[in-house]
C-alpha positions, 0 to 999 in steps of 0.5 A: 500500500502506497502513501500519497507521497509515494504515489505522486513520486512514482506517478511522476516517473511512470510511463503509464498513468494510474489513479490512486484511491485510498492507497490502491493503484488503479492502472488506467486502461487504453481507450477505444476509438469511439471513446476518443472521438467522444472526448474530442467532440466534447472538448471541441464543443467546450472550447467553442462555448466556454469563455477562455478568460473564465474557464479552461477545459483540460484533457485526461493528462491532467491529474485531479486531487479529490482528497488527500488520498484520492487522485484521478485522471478524468477524461475532461476537467474544466477549471473556472477562475484561477488554476489551483495546483496541489504543489509546485510541480503544477501537475495536479489540479485541486479545483475542478469545476466540472468533470466529464467521464466517458464510460468504458466497458471496463470502468463503467461500474466504478465510474457510475458508482464509487468514482461518481460519489467521490467526485461529488464530494469535491467542494469545488465541483459544480458539474459531473457529466457521465457519457455513455460510449455505446449509445447516445446517453448523457447524465449530468449532475449539477450541484444545487446547494452544499451537498445537494445535487440534481441529476438529469438524463439526456437520451437520443441523438436529438437531445442536448445536454444542458450544463447550467453551471458552465452555461454550455449546451452539448448536442448529443448529435455532435458528441456522437457525430462519428461514433459507430454504435456496436452494442445495444444499450 
């Protein structure tokens, strides 16, 4: 079992990424072409809609600290306002405003359950967006007050996911524009 300090030292030298949850290393699996296309479509839409002076979307290469013993690599992280890092290495964000996870077959149970719960505990987080890759479905969690969250589902290519905390709308037809659905939902 690694300490958080040992994890960060090891992770900064590693050739592959691993998340860290309460002393356990969780290796990051590779992604499918569909997963990559969805992430790129969301990033493109965020770049086009967010005010660059206020909010900045980041890729899965940016590590996020959820607590003293939890470090993850969301598919997309949005920071609004100043970037706050955990230390002088400037490689671990402490203040995500929004997190996007594209659900993979190998990680969807964890992403929908425990990981989503951990994300919602982060005080700075205002929006959590979970995106299916095998059918057009997006679940948006929006912080309303303190620890109260509102969840909305958006289904079908004619739907648009609304992210009020970011003043962003994501048309599912755009998110899934080049995705070939191979499995039934």
